[in-house]
PARO-414776 format. One line per field, with one value per residue (C-alpha): residue number from 1; x, y, z. Coordinates in nm, 2 decimals, decimal comma, padded with zeros to 4 digits. Example, Ala and Ser with C-alpha at 12.3 -4.5 7.8 and 13.67 -1.06 7.14 Angstrom:
2
nr	1  2
x	01,23  01,37
y	-00,45  -00,11
z	00,78  00,71
***
This chain:
344
nr	1  2  3  4  5  6  7  8  9  10  11  12  13  14  15  16  17  18  19  20  21  22  23  24  25  26  27  28  29  30  31  32  33  34  35  36  37  38  39  40  41  42  43  44  45  46  47  48  49  50  51  52  53  54  55  56  57  58  59  60  61  62  63  64  65  66  67  68  69  70  71  72  73  74  75  76  77  78  79  80  81  82  83  84  85  86  87  88  89  90  91  92  93  94  95  96  97  98  99  100  101  102  103  104  105  106  107  108  109  110  111  112  113  114  115  116  117  118  119  120  121  122  123  124  125  126  127  128  129  130  131  132  133  134  135  136  137  138  139  140  141  142  143  144  145  146  147  148  149  150  151  152  153  154  155  156  157  158  159  160  161  162  163  164  165  166  167  168  169  170  171  172  173  174  175  176  177  178  179  180  181  182  183  184  185  186  187  188  189  190  191  192  193  194  195  196  197  198  199  200  201  202  203  204  205  206  207  208  209  210  211  212  213  214  215  216  217  218  219  220  221  222  223  224  225  226  227  228  229  230  231  232  233  234  235  236  237  238  239  240  241  242  243  244  245  246  247  248  249  250  251  252  253  254  255  256  257  258  259  260  261  262  263  264  265  266  267  268  269  270  271  272  273  274  275  276  277  278  279  280  281  282  283  284  285  286  287  288  289  290  291  292  293  294  295  296  297  298  299  300  301  302  303  304  305  306  307  308  309  310  311  312  313  314  315  316  317  318  319  320  321  322  323  324  325  326  327  328  329  330  331  332  333  334  335  336  337  338  339  340  341  342  343  344
x	00,00  00,12  00,24  00,12  -00,24  -00,46  -00,61  -00,28  -00,30  -00,68  -00,82  -00,95  -01,30  -01,29  -01,18  -01,47  -01,71  -01,56  -01,59  -01,97  -02,09  -01,98  -01,66  -01,34  -01,21  -00,90  -00,58  -00,72  -00,46  -00,52  -00,62  -00,73  -01,10  -01,07  -00,82  -01,03  -00,76  -00,69  -01,06  -01,13  -00,86  -00,99  -01,35  -01,26  -01,06  -01,34  -01,64  -01,53  -01,32  -01,44  -01,79  -01,65  -01,30  -01,25  -00,93  -01,15  -01,36  -01,30  -01,13  -01,29  -01,11  -01,03  -00,93  -01,26  -01,45  -01,26  -01,47  -01,24  -01,52  -01,54  -01,31  -01,07  -01,14  -01,42  -01,35  -01,56  -01,31  -01,00  -00,88  -00,86  -01,17  -01,30  -00,98  -00,94  -00,61  -00,76  -01,08  -00,87  -00,68  -00,76  -00,98  -00,68  -00,48  -00,77  -00,81  -00,44  -00,47  -00,77  -00,57  -00,28  -00,53  -00,64  -00,28  -00,21  -00,53  -00,42  -00,07  -00,21  -00,42  -00,13  00,09  -00,18  -00,19  00,18  00,33  00,06  -00,22  -00,02  00,27  00,03  -00,14  00,20  00,30  -00,02  00,06  00,41  00,28  00,39  00,08  -00,05  -00,38  -00,39  -00,36  -00,55  -00,62  -00,94  -00,77  -00,47  -00,68  -00,88  -00,56  -00,40  -00,71  -00,71  -00,34  -00,40  -00,70  -00,47  -00,22  -00,49  -00,62  -00,27  -00,28  -00,63  -00,52  -00,19  -00,40  -00,63  -00,34  -00,19  -00,50  -00,53  -00,17  -00,23  -00,57  -00,47  -00,13  00,04  00,34  00,25  00,48  00,41  00,77  00,75  00,53  00,66  00,57  00,20  00,14  00,00  00,29  00,54  00,38  00,36  00,73  00,83  00,65  00,80  01,14  01,08  00,95  01,21  01,06  00,98  00,63  00,58  00,68  00,45  00,16  00,22  00,17  -00,13  -00,29  -00,24  -00,37  -00,67  -00,75  -00,68  -00,89  -01,18  -01,18  -01,08  -01,45  -01,52  -01,22  -01,32  -01,69  -01,57  -01,51  -01,73  -02,05  -01,96  -02,14  -01,98  -01,63  -01,45  -01,65  -01,34  -01,22  -01,55  -01,58  -01,22  -01,32  -01,64  -01,48  -01,21  -01,47  -01,65  -01,36  -01,27  -01,61  -01,49  -01,14  -01,29  -01,46  -01,13  -00,94  -01,21  -01,17  -00,79  -00,78  -01,02  -00,83  -00,49  -00,60  -00,74  -00,39  -00,19  -00,06  -00,16  00,12  00,09  -00,29  -00,22  00,04  -00,20  -00,48  -00,24  -00,13  -00,49  -00,55  -00,22  -00,33  -00,67  -00,52  -00,28  -00,53  -00,80  -00,58  -00,53  -00,18  -00,04  00,31  00,19  -00,01  00,29  00,48  00,20  00,17  00,54  00,50  00,20  00,36  00,08  00,17  00,08  00,02  00,22  00,05  -00,29  -00,21  -00,07  -00,41  -00,60  -00,37  -00,43  -00,81  -00,91  -01,20  -00,99  -00,75  -00,94  -01,02  -01,25  -01,50  -01,68  -01,51  -01,80  -01,61  -01,34  -01,58  -01,77  -01,45  -01,34  -01,69  -01,71  -01,37  -01,50  -01,22  -01,40  -01,34  -00,97  -00,89  -00,82  -01,03  -01,32  -01,58  -01,81  -01,60  -01,70  -02,02  -02,07  -02,36  -02,54
y	00,00  00,35  00,51  00,85  00,73  00,94  00,62  00,44  00,48  00,49  00,31  -00,04  00,09  00,33  00,05  -00,16  00,12  00,16  -00,21  -00,29  -00,62  -00,83  -00,74  -00,85  -01,18  -01,13  -01,17  -01,02  -00,77  -00,40  -00,24  00,09  00,07  00,34  00,14  -00,08  -00,35  -00,38  -00,38  -00,65  -00,87  -00,84  -00,89  -01,21  -01,33  -01,25  -01,32  -01,67  -01,86  -01,76  -01,90  -02,25  -02,28  -02,38  -02,17  -01,86  -01,94  -01,82  -02,06  -02,16  -02,16  -02,53  -02,55  -02,41  -02,66  -02,96  -03,22  -03,43  -03,68  -03,78  -04,03  -03,89  -04,16  -04,40  -04,72  -04,92  -04,88  -04,98  -05,30  -05,46  -05,31  -05,65  -05,83  -05,98  -05,80  -05,46  -05,53  -05,62  -05,29  -05,03  -04,73  -04,51  -04,73  -04,76  -04,38  -04,34  -04,58  -04,38  -04,06  -04,22  -04,33  -03,97  -03,85  -04,12  -04,03  -03,67  -03,77  -04,00  -03,72  -03,47  -03,72  -03,77  -03,40  -03,32  -03,64  -03,72  -03,47  -03,14  -03,30  -03,43  -03,09  -02,92  -03,17  -03,08  -02,71  -02,77  -02,93  -03,29  -03,47  -03,46  -03,30  -03,09  -02,71  -02,38  -02,09  -02,23  -02,56  -02,39  -02,16  -02,45  -02,64  -02,34  -02,30  -02,67  -02,67  -02,38  -02,58  -02,88  -02,67  -02,54  -02,89  -02,98  -02,69  -02,79  -03,14  -03,03  -02,79  -03,07  -03,30  -03,01  -02,94  -03,32  -03,32  -03,02  -03,13  -03,49  -03,41  -03,66  -03,59  -03,82  -03,66  -03,70  -03,79  -04,09  -04,26  -04,40  -04,26  -04,35  -04,67  -04,49  -04,24  -04,53  -04,75  -04,44  -04,37  -04,73  -04,75  -04,43  -04,55  -04,87  -04,70  -04,67  -04,41  -04,05  -04,09  -04,39  -04,19  -03,91  -04,14  -04,32  -03,99  -03,89  -04,23  -04,22  -03,86  -03,96  -04,24  -04,01  -03,72  -03,94  -04,18  -03,95  -03,85  -04,21  -04,19  -03,85  -03,97  -04,23  -03,94  -03,66  -03,86  -04,00  -03,81  -04,00  -03,87  -03,55  -03,27  -03,09  -03,41  -03,48  -03,11  -03,11  -03,40  -03,23  -02,91  -03,09  -03,30  -03,01  -02,90  -03,26  -03,31  -03,03  -03,18  -03,52  -03,37  -03,20  -03,53  -03,72  -03,49  -03,49  -03,87  -03,90  -03,63  -03,77  -04,13  -04,02  -03,90  -04,20  -04,48  -04,84  -04,93  -04,61  -04,67  -05,02  -04,87  -04,60  -04,84  -05,07  -04,78  -04,68  -05,02  -05,01  -04,67  -04,80  -05,10  -04,87  -04,60  -04,82  -05,05  -05,05  -04,91  -05,19  -05,06  -04,75  -04,96  -05,17  -04,86  -04,72  -05,03  -04,99  -04,63  -04,70  -05,00  -05,24  -05,59  -05,84  -05,56  -05,71  -06,05  -05,87  -05,70  -06,02  -06,19  -05,90  -05,90  -06,27  -06,22  -06,13  -05,92  -05,67  -05,57  -05,26  -04,94  -04,79  -05,00  -04,75  -04,72  -04,57  -04,27  -04,48  -04,74  -04,46  -04,33  -04,65  -04,72  -04,38  -04,43  -04,76  -04,97  -05,14  -05,48  -05,40  -05,35  -05,63  -05,54  -05,73  -05,45  -05,69  -05,64  -05,28  -05,07  -04,95  -04,72  -04,75
z	00,00  -00,07  00,25  00,14  00,13  00,36  00,49  00,55  00,93  00,98  01,29  01,24  01,32  01,03  00,80  00,91  00,84  00,49  00,41  00,40  00,54  00,84  01,04  00,87  01,01  01,22  01,01  00,69  00,56  00,59  00,27  00,10  00,03  -00,23  -00,43  -00,66  -00,69  -00,32  -00,24  -00,50  -00,36  00,00  -00,11  -00,29  00,01  00,26  00,04  -00,08  00,16  00,51  00,45  00,43  00,57  00,93  00,93  00,92  01,22  01,58  01,80  02,13  02,47  02,47  02,84  02,95  02,74  02,86  03,06  03,27  03,33  02,96  02,79  02,53  02,27  02,20  02,39  02,15  01,86  02,04  01,87  02,21  02,38  02,48  02,55  02,90  02,96  02,88  03,08  03,39  03,39  03,65  03,55  03,56  03,32  03,08  03,09  03,01  02,71  02,58  02,61  02,42  02,15  02,11  02,08  01,83  01,63  01,61  01,50  01,23  01,10  01,10  00,92  00,66  00,60  00,61  00,45  00,19  00,11  00,09  -00,10  -00,36  -00,39  -00,43  -00,70  -00,89  -00,87  -00,99  -01,30  -01,22  -01,35  -01,71  -01,78  -01,47  -01,47  -01,48  -01,25  -01,09  -01,00  -00,85  -00,65  -00,51  -00,43  -00,26  -00,04  00,04  00,14  00,38  00,52  00,57  00,76  00,99  01,05  01,16  01,41  01,53  01,61  01,77  01,99  02,08  02,19  02,38  02,59  02,66  02,80  03,01  03,16  03,21  03,35  03,13  02,91  02,61  02,36  01,99  01,91  02,14  01,88  01,55  01,21  01,14  00,95  00,64  00,62  00,67  00,39  00,16  00,21  00,16  -00,17  -00,29  -00,20  -00,39  -00,70  -00,98  -01,21  -01,11  -01,24  -01,01  -00,71  -00,80  -00,87  -00,54  -00,36  -00,56  -00,50  -00,13  -00,11  -00,31  -00,06  00,24  00,12  00,00  00,30  00,59  00,65  00,75  00,99  01,13  01,17  01,43  01,67  01,53  01,58  01,92  02,20  02,48  02,45  02,53  02,36  02,25  02,07  01,89  01,79  01,65  01,43  01,33  01,22  01,03  00,86  00,71  00,50  00,40  00,23  -00,01  -00,04  -00,12  -00,43  -00,54  -00,50  -00,69  -00,99  -00,97  -00,98  -01,28  -01,48  -01,42  -01,49  -01,83  -01,94  -01,82  -02,05  -01,99  -01,75  -01,55  -01,51  -01,38  -01,13  -01,02  -00,95  -00,76  -00,54  -00,47  -00,32  -00,13  00,00  00,10  00,29  00,47  00,56  00,71  00,91  01,28  01,35  01,56  01,55  01,73  01,98  02,06  02,15  02,36  02,57  02,65  02,73  02,95  03,12  03,03  03,16  02,89  02,64  02,36  02,40  02,40  02,07  01,91  02,00  01,83  01,52  01,48  01,45  01,10  01,21  01,40  01,12  01,00  01,19  00,92  00,73  00,52  00,18  00,00  -00,15  -00,30  -00,43  -00,61  -00,76  -00,91  -01,04  -01,21  -01,36  -01,50  -01,33  -01,04  -01,20  -01,23  -00,86  -00,62  -00,32  -00,15  -00,13  00,05  00,36  00,38  00,41  00,05  -00,01  -00,34
***
């Protein structure tokens, strides 16, 4: 802005009067309402994005909303919720494991955003994939990437308040890399061609963005747990419904420009991503039972891993099933959809 402008140092109240409509969200840059270009930029920023994005909403005081009487995580979705070893634990130890489950859930979500989703969006904007480009797409992806960064902050904040109010250290870095992020990296390292590495990331991001709603729903719809935790999942979920649509379009557009071998590779990576994303992360649980000092914890987890019905955390793959059907490749992927809840 020109420093000689007569409005350069006007009070915020005057700026609000000069900009018709609701008060500007905190963080919106100062601007000269008499400058048509500056005004148009701010109007677009305020008028478009803040109506949808969680990043533009006020943050509540999380500590005031914390209810210490509520569990931090739904006990019913622990892979060992009905195992004799878990049932024999004291209420305090069971509460500690539920707190760790919440910390791990947040870490898994952060890793999905930072290691998979945003890298894929960045590759699109850098022109890595054939058939993708244009101003509208890049604007949508830039907004989605900022959303993902704010989701990371939301989940980090939620873990932080849990540590404070529970009086437990439970550091994120005590846990291993999430199962999804680890499998994604292993597959990228194994890929020979640059295109294979890029398609691996896009496939995992497609699965993550289309399937994460089912994951978030596990907490967002649970009225028995800590309200902060269910609300964090709910707010995150709202943005992800939009991101799922973006990822669906990206996958279809890229697939249409791939050669035969690349198409086969991309479909294989979609299924690898699905298997990784919906699995219970037993490597993390083995670390947690050590950190929590659970006697017989490793044996308990081994029992659960040996039971076929306990292998998957998420069982609703509706979004990905619709994608492969619309792409006309449902018969080309090796996945037993009957194991999931697939909506028509």
